[in-house]
C-alpha positions in Angstrom: -216.6 -14.9 -32.3 -214.3 -16.8 -34.6 -214.2 -20.6 -34.3 -210.5 -20.7 -33.3 -211.1 -18.1 -30.6 -214.0 -20.1 -29.2 -211.9 -23.2 -29.2 -209.1 -21.5 -27.3 -211.6 -20.3 -24.7 -213.0 -23.8 -24.3 -209.5 -25.2 -24.0 -208.7 -22.7 -21.2 -211.9 -23.6 -19.3 -211.0 -27.3 -19.6 -207.4 -26.7 -18.4 -208.7 -24.6 -15.5 -211.1 -27.4 -14.4 -208.3 -30.0 -14.8 -206.0 -28.0 -12.6 -208.6 -27.7 -9.8 -209.4 -31.4 -10.3 -205.8 -32.3 -9.7 -205.5 -30.0 -6.7 -208.6 -31.4 -5.1 -207.6 -35.0 -5.5 -204.0 -34.3 -4.3 -205.3 -32.5 -1.1 -207.8 -35.3 -0.3 -205.0 -37.8 -0.3 -202.4 -35.7 1.4 -204.5 -34.0 4.0 -207.9 -35.6 4.1 -207.1 -39.2 4.9 -205.2 -38.2 8.1 -207.8 -35.6 9.0 -208.6 -34.9 12.7 -211.1 -32.9 14.6 -208.6 -30.0 15.0 -209.0 -27.1 12.6 -205.7 -26.4 10.9 -204.7 -24.0 8.1 -202.1 -24.9 5.5 -200.5 -23.4 2.4 -199.6 -25.5 -0.6 -196.9 -24.1 -2.9 -196.7 -24.2 -6.7 -194.3 -27.1 -6.2 -197.0 -29.1 -4.2 -195.2 -28.7 -0.9 -197.7 -28.4 1.9 -196.9 -26.4 5.1 -199.0 -25.9 8.2 -199.4 -22.2 8.6 -197.1 -21.9 11.6 -194.3 -23.6 9.6 -194.9 -21.5 6.6 -194.7 -18.3 8.7 -191.4 -19.5 10.2 -189.9 -20.3 6.7 -191.1 -17.0 5.3 -189.5 -15.0 8.1 -186.2 -16.8 7.5 -186.4 -16.2 3.7 -186.6 -20.0 3.0 -190.0 -19.6 1.2 -191.0 -16.9 -1.2 -194.6 -15.6 -0.8 -194.9 -15.7 -4.6 -194.6 -19.5 -4.4 -197.8 -19.9 -2.4 -200.6 -21.4 -4.5 -203.5 -22.8 -2.4 -204.7 -21.7 1.0 -206.2 -24.7 2.8 -208.5 -25.2 5.8 -208.7 -28.8 7.2 -211.3 -29.8 9.8 -214.1 -32.1 10.7 -217.8 -31.4 10.2 -220.9 -32.8 12.0 -223.8 -31.4 10.0 -225.3 -32.1 6.6 -225.4 -28.3 5.7 -221.6 -28.1 6.2 -221.2 -31.3 4.0 -223.2 -29.8 1.1 -222.0 -26.2 1.6 -218.6 -26.2 3.3 -217.8 -22.5 2.6 -221.1 -21.3 4.2 -219.8 -21.6 7.8 -216.3 -20.5 7.0 -216.8 -16.8 6.2 -213.4 -16.0 7.7 -211.5 -18.4 5.4 -211.8 -16.3 2.2 -210.9 -13.2 4.2 -207.7 -14.8 5.7 -206.7 -16.0 2.3 -207.3 -12.7 0.5 -205.4 -10.7 3.1 -202.5 -13.2 2.8 -202.6 -12.8 -1.0 -202.4 -9.0 -0.5 -199.2 -9.6 1.6 -200.5 -8.9 5.1 -199.4 -10.7 8.2 -201.4 -11.0 11.4 -199.7 -9.6 14.6 -201.8 -11.9 16.8 -203.9 -15.0 16.4 -205.2 -14.9 12.8 -203.8 -17.3 10.1 -202.8 -14.5 7.9 -199.3 -14.7 6.3 -197.7 -13.1 3.2 -198.6 -15.4 0.4 -198.9 -13.2 -2.7 -198.9 -16.1 -5.2 -202.2 -17.6 -3.9 -204.5 -18.6 -6.7 -206.9 -21.0 -4.9 -208.7 -21.5 -1.6 -209.7 -25.0 -0.5 -211.6 -26.7 2.3 -210.8 -30.3 3.3 -213.5 -31.7 5.7 -214.1 -35.1 7.2 -217.8 -35.9 7.7 -217.8 -38.5 10.4 -221.4 -39.5 10.0 -220.8 -41.0 6.5 -217.0 -41.6 6.7 -216.5 -39.3 3.8 -214.1 -36.5 3.1 -215.3 -33.6 1.0 -212.9 -31.2 -0.7 -213.9 -28.0 -2.5 -211.4 -25.8 -4.4 -212.3 -22.2 -5.5 -210.5 -19.4 -7.4 -209.6 -16.7 -4.9 -210.0 -13.9 -7.4 -213.5 -14.9 -8.6 -214.8 -15.4 -5.1 -213.5 -12.2 -3.6 -215.0 -10.2 -6.5 -218.4 -12.0 -6.1 -218.6 -11.2 -2.4 -217.4 -7.6 -3.0 -214.4 -8.2 -0.7 -211.9 -5.9 -2.4 -214.3 -2.9 -1.8 -214.4 -3.7 2.0 -210.6 -3.6 2.5 -209.6 0.0 3.1 -207.0 1.2 0.6 -204.9 2.7 3.4 -204.9 -0.5 5.5 -201.5 -1.1 7.1 -200.0 -4.4 8.3 -199.9 -3.2 11.9 -203.6 -2.5 11.8 -204.7 -5.6 9.8 -206.1 -7.5 12.9 -208.5 -4.7 13.5 -209.5 -4.8 9.9 -210.4 -8.5 10.2 -213.0 -7.8 12.8 -214.6 -5.0 10.8 -214.6 -6.8 7.5 -216.0 -10.0 8.9 -218.9 -8.1 10.3 -219.5 -6.4 7.0 -219.4 -9.7 5.1 -221.8 -11.3 7.5 -224.3 -8.6 7.0 -224.5 -9.2 3.2 -227.3 -11.5 2.0 -225.8 -13.3 -0.9 -227.7 -16.5 -0.7 -231.4 -16.3 -1.7 -231.8 -13.3 0.6 -229.9 -14.9 3.5 -226.4 -14.1 4.9 -223.8 -16.9 5.4 -225.1 -18.0 8.8 -228.8 -17.8 7.9 -228.3 -19.8 4.7 -226.4 -22.5 6.6 -229.3 -22.7 9.2 -231.9 -23.0 6.4 -229.9 -25.7 4.7 -229.5 -27.6 8.0 -233.2 -27.5 8.8 -233.8 -29.0 5.4 -231.2 -31.8 5.6 -231.1 -32.5 9.3 -234.7 -31.8 10.3 -236.1 -32.9 7.0 -238.2 -29.8 6.6 -239.2 -30.3 3.0 -241.1 -26.9 2.9 -237.6 -25.4 2.5 -236.8 -27.3 -0.7 -237.2 -24.2 -3.0 -235.1 -22.1 -0.7 -232.4 -24.6 -0.5 -232.3 -24.9 -4.3 -232.0 -21.1 -4.5 -229.2 -21.2 -1.9 -227.4 -23.9 -3.8 -227.6 -21.9 -7.0 -226.2 -18.8 -5.4 -223.5 -20.8 -3.6 -222.4 -22.3 -6.9 -222.6 -19.0 -8.7 -220.5 -17.2 -6.1 -217.9 -19.9 -5.3 -217.9 -21.9 -8.5 -216.3 -24.7 -6.6 -214.7 -27.9 -7.9 -215.7 -30.7 -5.5 -214.2 -34.1 -4.7 -215.6 -36.7 -2.3 -213.6 -39.5 -0.8 -214.9 -42.7 0.9 -212.8 -43.6 3.9 -214.2 -47.2 4.0 -213.4 -48.1 0.4 -210.4 -45.7 0.3 -211.6 -44.4 -3.1 -212.6 -41.2 -4.6 -216.3 -41.5 -5.4 -217.0 -38.2 -7.1 -215.0 -35.3 -8.7 -216.9 -32.6 -10.5 -217.5 -28.9 -11.1 -220.6 -27.8 -9.2 -223.3 -26.4 -11.5 -226.4 -24.4 -11.1 -229.7 -26.4 -10.9 
């Protein structure tokens, strides 16, 4: 590989991390500080406008928002366990599916937060951890994650908008059966991590390290942590393998 080509690749990686860094810090200040215990889904556009999913749906249907302008699919909530603090995507298996189906242009006919948002590039979780008065934000690339969990292969090519709600049930079950994290599925990996952090079961240290490595490899998240007491961002970094 030529030196100039390597330099361009390194520059692209840096720009990619910078973008997620800016998104994470923007979301923590816009959504995290006023976080509540209620789970809410949002879409942030390329122009940094943030809409709760119901408002986005209304504006989309009235042609006031183009689905190509969607950029980040966001879940905001409150967590009560250390496992969720360290691995926020583990207990949100549905989130990636909702975002991916939205990116494909589907819309739920019932209760799922799936709306046409074809421009989506990222998925993010913004969680308040009451025990430590911290907010944790992770931002992941939707294309990378869906490929890593084999999601495109699980969506039937002939899926139609009117049947997408049935598809959600089937695909969620299929995702949950796959053991991506040190031989554990999403729920099992979360339970192992929680036993380690909450119950202080140090015999699980090697397994949690392996879960952490698989989590970082699959999601490749950019993470930001915010202290509600000091009102300052205390950490922003690209999660790496151990």
